[in-house]
C-alpha positions in Angstrom: 0.0 0.0 0.0 2.3 2.7 -1.2 0.1 5.7 -0.4 -0.1 4.8 3.3 3.6 4.9 4.3 2.8 7.0 7.3 0.5 4.5 8.9 1.7 2.7 12.0 0.4 -0.8 12.7 0.5 -3.8 15.0 0.4 -7.2 13.6 -1.0 -10.1 15.5 0.4 -12.8 13.4 3.1 -13.3 10.8 1.9 -13.3 7.2 2.4 -16.7 5.7 1.9 -17.5 2.0 0.8 -15.2 -0.8 -1.4 -12.2 -0.1 -4.6 -12.4 -2.1 -6.7 -9.6 -0.7 -6.5 -6.8 1.8 -9.7 -5.1 3.2 -9.3 -2.0 5.2 -12.2 -0.9 7.5 -12.7 2.0 9.8 -14.7 1.7 13.1 -16.7 4.5 14.6 -14.0 5.4 17.1 -11.7 6.3 14.2 -9.4 3.3 14.2 -8.5 1.4 11.0 -8.3 -2.4 10.7 -6.7 -4.3 7.9 -7.9 -7.9 7.1 -5.4 -9.8 5.1 -6.4 -12.9 3.1 -3.5 -15.2 2.3 -3.2 -18.4 0.3 -1.0 -21.0 2.1 0.5 -23.8 0.1 1.3 -26.1 3.0 -1.6 -28.2 4.4 -1.5 -28.5 8.1 -2.6 -31.8 9.6 -4.7 -31.7 12.8 -3.8 -34.3 15.4 -6.9 -36.4 16.3 -7.5 -37.2 19.9 -9.5 -40.2 21.2 -11.4 -38.1 23.7 -14.5 -36.3 22.6 -15.8 -33.3 24.6 -19.2 -31.6 24.3 -19.5 -27.9 24.7 -22.6 -26.0 25.8 -22.7 -22.3 25.3 -25.0 -20.3 27.6 -25.8 -16.9 29.0 -25.3 -17.4 32.7 -22.1 -19.5 32.2 -20.1 -18.9 29.1 -19.0 -22.5 28.5 -19.9 -25.8 30.2 -18.0 -28.8 28.9 -19.1 -32.4 29.2 -16.2 -32.9 31.6 -18.0 -30.6 34.1 -15.6 -27.7 33.6 -17.5 -24.3 33.9 -16.1 -21.1 32.5 -17.8 -18.0 33.8 -19.3 -15.4 31.5 -17.0 -12.4 31.1 -19.4 -9.5 31.7 -17.6 -6.6 30.0 -20.8 -4.7 29.7 -21.3 -4.4 33.4 -17.8 -3.1 33.9 -18.4 0.0 31.7 -22.2 0.3 32.2 -22.2 3.4 34.4 -19.5 5.2 32.3 -21.5 4.4 29.1 -24.7 5.8 30.6 -22.9 9.0 31.7 -21.3 9.5 28.2 -24.5 8.8 26.3 -26.4 11.4 28.4 -23.6 13.9 27.6 -23.8 13.0 23.9 -27.6 13.5 24.0 -27.2 17.0 25.4 -24.7 18.2 22.7 -25.9 20.3 19.8 -26.1 18.3 16.6 -23.3 18.8 14.0 -21.0 20.4 16.6 -17.3 19.5 17.2 -18.0 18.7 20.8 -20.7 16.3 19.9 -18.4 14.5 17.5 -15.7 14.2 20.2 -18.4 12.8 22.6 -19.5 10.4 19.9 -16.0 9.0 19.6 -15.8 8.5 23.4 -19.1 6.5 23.3 -17.8 4.5 20.4 -14.6 3.6 22.3 -16.6 2.3 25.3 -18.7 0.2 22.9 -15.4 -1.2 21.5 -14.2 -2.2 24.9 -17.5 -4.0 25.5 -17.0 -6.1 22.4 -14.0 -8.2 23.4 -15.5 -11.6 22.5 
């Protein structure tokens, strides 16, 4: 991407194979994300295990396995609930099409991003 030399980025994985497609998207908080589609020539074999485990997804408990292991539901929404209520009230009071409203909109969008950690 020759026009975007100034963009700093963090990569989560090494790029393996031939890059086929790159999709750049912008979230409401102003951050950009690049999704890279690669074609890998090597086929990776998955080791089969003899033990089968059933997984039940729920609301109260996030995961319950057939072994009896219970993983609690991470309630990110409750962590930021009061802050979100406060910021949304402030956003509602701002005059439409103002710079202060746009700044407040970005603050609300950042809190929503923190809630979506699944």
